C-alpha positions in Angstrom: 21.4 14.3 -56.7 22.4 10.7 -56.1 19.6 8.2 -55.8 19.0 6.0 -52.8 16.7 3.1 -51.8 14.2 5.7 -50.6 13.9 7.6 -53.9 14.4 4.7 -56.3 11.1 3.5 -57.7 12.3 -0.1 -57.3 10.9 -1.9 -54.2 12.7 -5.2 -53.2 10.4 -7.9 -51.8 13.4 -9.6 -50.0 15.3 -8.5 -46.9 19.1 -7.8 -47.3 20.0 -8.0 -43.6 18.2 -11.1 -42.3 19.8 -14.6 -42.1 18.3 -17.3 -44.3 17.4 -17.9 -48.0 15.1 -15.3 -49.4 13.6 -15.5 -52.9 11.6 -12.6 -54.3 11.7 -9.7 -56.7 12.9 -6.2 -57.4 9.5 -4.7 -58.3 9.7 -1.8 -60.7 6.4 0.0 -61.4 5.8 0.2 -65.2 2.6 1.6 -66.5 1.7 0.2 -70.0 -1.2 -0.4 -72.3 -1.9 -3.9 -70.9 -1.4 -3.1 -67.3 -2.0 0.5 -66.1 -0.5 -0.2 -62.6 1.9 -2.9 -63.8 5.4 -3.7 -62.7 8.6 -5.3 -64.1 9.4 -8.1 -61.6 13.1 -8.9 -61.6 13.9 -12.2 -59.8 16.4 -11.9 -56.9 17.7 -14.3 -54.2 19.5 -13.1 -51.1 21.3 -15.7 -49.0 22.8 -14.6 -45.7 24.4 -16.3 -42.8 26.4 -14.6 -40.1 29.0 -11.9 -40.6 31.3 -12.1 -43.6 31.9 -10.8 -47.1 29.1 -10.1 -49.6 29.1 -11.3 -53.3 26.8 -9.8 -55.9 26.3 -12.2 -58.8 24.5 -11.2 -62.0 23.7 -12.6 -65.4 21.6 -11.4 -68.3 23.2 -8.0 -68.4 22.5 -8.6 -72.1 19.4 -10.7 -72.6 20.8 -13.1 -75.2 23.6 -14.5 -73.0 22.7 -17.6 -71.1 25.5 -19.1 -69.0 24.9 -16.7 -66.2 21.1 -17.1 -65.9 21.4 -20.9 -66.0 24.1 -21.2 -63.3 22.7 -18.5 -61.1 19.2 -20.1 -61.1 20.9 -23.3 -60.0 22.9 -21.6 -57.3 19.8 -19.8 -55.9 18.0 -23.2 -55.7 20.9 -25.3 -54.3 22.6 -23.1 -51.7 21.5 -23.2 -48.1 22.2 -20.4 -45.7 24.2 -22.7 -43.4 26.6 -23.5 -46.2 27.9 -19.9 -46.5 29.5 -17.2 -44.3 28.4 -13.8 -45.2 25.9 -12.8 -48.0 25.2 -13.7 -51.6 22.9 -11.5 -53.7 21.9 -13.4 -56.9 20.2 -11.7 -59.9 20.1 -14.1 -62.8 18.8 -11.6 -65.3 20.0 -8.0 -64.7 18.2 -6.7 -67.8 15.1 -8.7 -67.2 13.0 -7.3 -70.1 15.8 -8.0 -72.5 16.3 -11.5 -71.1 12.5 -12.3 -71.6 12.7 -11.0 -75.2 16.0 -12.9 -75.9 17.5 -9.7 -77.1 20.7 -7.8 -76.3 18.8 -4.6 -75.4 15.5 -4.0 -73.6 12.4 -4.1 -75.8 10.8 -1.5 -73.5 13.3 1.3 -74.1 16.0 -0.1 -76.4 18.3 0.3 -73.4 21.7 -1.5 -73.4 22.1 -2.2 -69.7 25.9 -2.3 -70.0 25.9 1.3 -71.4 23.3 2.7 -69.0 25.2 3.1 -65.8 25.2 4.7 -63.3 21.6 5.1 -64.3 18.8 7.5 -63.2 16.0 7.0 -60.7 13.7 9.0 -62.9 15.0 7.7 -66.2 14.0 4.9 -68.5 13.3 1.4 -67.3 16.9 0.3 -68.0 18.3 3.4 -66.3 16.1 2.8 -63.2 17.5 -0.7 -62.9 21.0 0.5 -63.3 20.5 3.2 -60.7 19.2 0.7 -58.2 22.3 -1.4 -58.6 24.6 1.6 -58.5 23.1 3.1 -55.3 21.7 0.1 -53.4 23.2 -3.3 -54.4 26.8 -2.6 -55.4 27.6 -0.7 -52.2 26.6 -3.8 -50.2 29.1 -6.0 -52.1 32.7 -6.8 -51.6 33.1 -8.8 -54.8 30.9 -8.6 -58.0 30.7 -11.2 -60.7 28.9 -10.3 -63.9 28.4 -13.2 -66.4 28.7 -12.4 -70.1 29.0 -14.3 -73.4 28.9 -13.2 -77.0 25.2 -13.2 -77.5 23.8 -13.6 -81.0 26.5 -11.7 -82.8 29.8 -12.8 -81.3 31.6 -16.0 -80.3 34.4 -16.1 -77.7 36.9 -18.5 -76.4 35.8 -19.2 -72.7 37.4 -16.5 -70.6 37.2 -14.6 -67.4 38.2 -10.9 -67.5 39.3 -7.9 -65.5 40.4 -4.4 -66.5 43.5 -2.3 -66.1 42.8 0.0 -63.2 44.6 3.1 -61.8 44.5 1.6 -58.3 47.0 -1.2 -58.7 46.1 -2.7 -55.3 42.5 -3.0 -56.5 43.6 -4.3 -59.9 45.7 -7.0 -58.1 42.7 -8.1 -56.1 40.6 -8.3 -59.3 43.3 -10.3 -61.0 43.5 -12.7 -58.1 39.7 -13.2 -58.2 39.8 -13.8 -62.0 42.5 -16.4 -61.6 40.5 -18.1 -58.8 37.5 -18.2 -61.2 39.9 -20.2 -63.4 38.3 -20.2 -66.8 40.4 -21.8 -69.6 41.5 -18.3 -70.5 42.1 -15.2 -68.3 42.1 -11.8 -69.9 43.3 -8.4 -68.9 40.8 -6.6 -71.1 40.7 -3.4 -73.1 37.2 -2.1 -73.7 36.5 -0.2 -77.0 33.4 1.4 -75.5 33.5 1.7 -71.7 31.1 4.6 -71.2 28.2 3.6 -69.1 29.4 0.2 -68.2 28.4 -1.7 -65.1 32.0 -2.7 -64.8 33.2 0.9 -64.5 30.5 1.8 -61.9 31.5 -1.2 -59.8 35.2 -0.5 -60.1 34.8 3.2 -59.3 33.2 2.1 -56.0 36.4 0.2 -55.2 35.0 -3.3 -55.5 36.6 -6.5 -56.7 35.0 -7.0 -60.2 35.2 -10.1 -62.5 33.4 -10.5 -65.8 33.3 -13.3 -68.3 32.9 -14.1 -72.0 32.0 -17.8 -72.1 30.9 -18.5 -75.7 28.3 -17.0 -77.8 26.0 -17.5 -80.8 22.9 -16.8 -78.7 23.0 -20.0 -76.7 25.0 -21.9 -74.1 26.7 -25.3 -74.2 27.3 -28.0 -71.6 31.0 -27.0 -71.6 30.3 -23.2 -71.1 27.8 -23.9 -68.3 30.3 -26.2 -66.6 33.0 -23.5 -66.8 30.5 -21.0 -65.3 29.4 -23.4 -62.6 33.0 -24.2 -61.5 34.0 -20.5 -61.8 31.3 -19.1 -59.5 31.9 -21.7 -56.8 35.7 -21.0 -57.1 35.1 -17.3 -56.7 32.9 -17.8 -53.6 35.6 -20.0 -52.1 38.2 -17.4 -52.9 36.1 -14.7 -51.2 35.7 -16.8 -48.1 32.0 -17.1 -48.5 32.1 -20.9 -49.3 34.4 -23.3 -47.4 37.2 -25.0 -49.2 39.9 -24.1 -51.8 39.2 -23.2 -55.4 39.5 -26.1 -57.9 42.3 -24.9 -60.2 43.5 -26.0 -63.5 45.8 -24.4 -66.1 44.6 -21.1 -67.5 46.1 -19.2 -70.4 46.6 -15.6 -69.5 45.9 -13.0 -72.2 45.9 -9.3 -72.6 44.5 -6.7 -75.1 47.2 -4.0 -75.1 45.8 -1.7 -77.8 43.3 -1.2 -80.6 45.3 -3.4 -83.0 43.6 -6.4 -81.3 40.4 -5.5 -83.1 39.5 -6.1 -86.8 36.4 -4.4 -88.1 34.6 -5.1 -91.3 34.6 -2.4 -94.0 32.4 -4.5 -96.2 29.0 -6.3 -96.1 29.0 -9.9 -97.1 29.5 -13.6 -96.3 32.3 -14.5 -93.9 34.7 -17.3 -94.7 36.6 -18.0 -91.5 40.2 -19.0 -92.1 41.2 -19.4 -88.4 39.2 -21.1 -85.6 38.8 -19.6 -82.2 41.8 -20.3 -80.0 44.1 -20.5 -83.1 47.4 -18.8 -83.1 48.0 -16.2 -85.8 50.9 -14.0 -86.9 50.7 -10.3 -87.8 49.5 -10.0 -91.4 48.1 -13.5 -91.5 44.7 -13.8 -93.1 41.9 -14.3 -90.6 38.9 -14.3 -92.9 37.5 -13.5 -96.3 34.3 -11.6 -96.9 32.4 -12.6 -100.0 29.8 -10.5 -101.8 26.2 -11.7 -101.4 24.6 -10.0 -104.3 26.6 -11.4 -107.3 29.1 -14.0 -108.4 32.4 -13.6 -110.2 33.7 -11.1 -107.7 36.8 -11.6 -105.6 36.4 -11.7 -101.8 38.0 -9.1 -99.5 40.8 -10.4 -97.4 41.1 -9.4 -93.7 44.4 -9.9 -91.9 45.5 -9.9 -88.3 47.0 -6.5 -87.2 49.1 -8.3 -84.5 50.3 -11.7 -83.6 48.4 -13.6 -80.9 45.4 -15.9 -80.3 42.0 -15.5 -82.1 39.8 -14.7 -79.1 36.6 -13.5 -80.7 34.9 -13.9 -84.1 31.7 -12.5 -85.6 28.6 -14.7 -85.5 26.7 -15.7 -87.5 27.9 -16.0 -91.1 26.8 -12.6 -92.6 28.4 -9.4 -91.6 27.7 -5.7 -92.0 30.0 -2.7 -92.4 31.3 -1.6 -89.0 30.8 -5.0 -87.3 33.6 -6.5 -85.3 35.0 -9.3 -87.4 37.6 -10.6 -85.0 39.7 -9.9 -81.9 43.3 -11.2 -81.5 44.7 -11.2 -77.9 48.3 -11.5 -76.8 49.4 -14.3 -74.5 51.2 -13.1 -71.4 54.6 -14.7 -70.9 
């Protein structure tokens, strides 16, 4: 049976239907050794003024990705109710336990938030959070922005992304929102593992959804934060929640048409990159070499691009395991 606000264990301490700026928590009861009647307290801000569209803004879906949490903290502090028309729901750290632990997945249940949707009201901590978003927050929204980066194991060119959808009217609305976000790169993305994604749940509810990949390496940079800051303001202007027109610059449009975009390592070792992020490559061109780590005098293994395009993603840091994604090559859209 679908969950609802009444049967979810999560209790919001902020109103969703009152004008003003409201800071509080999503309080999730969590009994543990150090607190028998304890709770996971997920920070949330709701800003409402008048009648208008609603934007749901999230970061920290994975806990080691930081552009979203930084920019959404700033937005929650700086926006006044009188400066908007409609509603903005801000959750800087969707997987709050993972965010506090600086890990991709939750230390409480090893849950990958972006593989736990639509969630369960009587499930694990991660599933309960996913369920509350599925049943309570996403239905309130017209447009959803979920900030991502590469975390500790990947590095990306700074891009905003949407997915290919069966509903082409909905896809066109998502593409328009992505282009309004106006990252240096804009991607029509192919997911290699889409089961349980927040993205899919939002899209299945018919919402406009935009995601990002704004860097990686387990940290943020001044550049990536500035891209995120400009992007979220542009998106709110595009949605009609903030006044003014989006600030637009050139963006390079990319697509990922098939699995040949991905190169996976079949060896463990030390990566020698041969192409930097954003570099153009031809099909068959060498992307990297993987050297052995346990001996000298052995030739490295060569890894080549399976298609021509732009190097969009690389493994991070310098050591790689069998099965890890080594690189992604995307195709520019003419």
